[in-house]
C-alpha angles and dihedrals in degrees: 000000000000124000117246113234131196108236115233117228110194095165093056090049090051094050091048090052090050092049089052089050096049091047092050091048093049095049091047092050096049090048092049092047089051093048092049092048090052090051093048091053097046105041131072139075088323104043115198135178118264094251093054093047093049091048089048088052090066095040100266129126132022114008092228089054092049090052094050095046101039098038108034115016103033099051092048093048092045092048092053090049095050096044091047093050091050091048094047093049092044092051092050091050095049096045092051094040092053093031093224129107094226099066114104133134095258096048091047094049097248095123090045089055089047088055092050092054092047096047088048093057092045087055090050088053092242122168119273090242089065097055092092089057092054092045090051092050092048094048088053091051093051088050093050089050091050091050091049094051102032104035096082093062091060089251093291110188099240093042091048094049097046090045091050093049091051091050089047091049093049094047089047090053090052090050093051090048092054092049093051089055095046123105111260094255092058098041095074093048093050095044092076089068091065096055107025120249141165094199113130098011113162130207091253091061093042096049091044100049092027095056092050089047091056089056095046092049090052091049088052092053090049092049091047089099092059091049091050088055093048088054084067093064133265094272093051092042090051090048088055091056099259118145092223100189090050090047094048092050093049094048092048093051088047090054092048088051093050093048094042093053090047088053089050088064102032110018122232100336115181138207097022096089092040097050103035098073090049089052095051093045093049093051103036104029126227120006117286138175088276098052096097093048090048093048090054094048089048095051091049093054093042094053094042093049091048091051089050090052087052092049104044113010104045119076093217109093117218096019111157118240088236091068090061094044093046091050088056095039100054094066090039089056095046093051093049093048090051091051089050099043099078097049092043092053089051096048097038102032 
């Protein structure tokens, strides 16, 4: 006679715990995003109750309230949400693709290239609706430069980061040179691309870049399975039938598109793409099928919150949101590089 035992399933328990954490994180993020959006629509020089602002958002109520909400507050808030989501997803893709925590569009020079493309179109007097096209072209250019200079090192962490910073600095110098040569009436409009700002966004810009961003985010979710297979390592991914080189190129281009479209709306905003994947990983654990979506949600919350800080909590009027995120991002990047320096030296020395 044999005793009947109940099998223990620690893996199932761990998966259930991760699912609960993901669900809690997603619910909290959505509630925070809704709360921040409500605050952004109701506060300002003309404060209004939440009900009034929400009615004005759909065109109901006092014409003055409708004008303030629909033409000034809503486009700025939606631009921050869309740009933040794109940056968060781009950072998640890049860090998993290169398997290092320092990879992000701002560190690797992609947002600098996007700014160069956008400023070039502003200098040419192009329509605002074409700015996303210029930003995308500039982002692809910076990615090409990064690949030319860093690919020979096997994409080692230190070489990748230093090359990206060099590319970013060179592109920033080119942007500043263009702004100095601008007529006075264009210099102010172009200056926002050097610091990162969602001030003065219009629905034309939001619908143009935002529509493309939705398609890019959908493509990222579709390609999440390939990214998950690559997480296993190139040998395992190849054994499962994935063409790793092709998949990496597709994912890299997708990350560049996401970051460039975000820069088209907000300029070269730093820190968001770098920090968001770490926040998601810290709170939800190893990457799951929901990681990309959570990264996009977290980026939207972080950038909208930073813009509200700029508008209502800091005494300096007109401060761009990029100044706040850069202030937070500089020490974050330093800490990450210090944490990575010892392993990098041992593995590549």
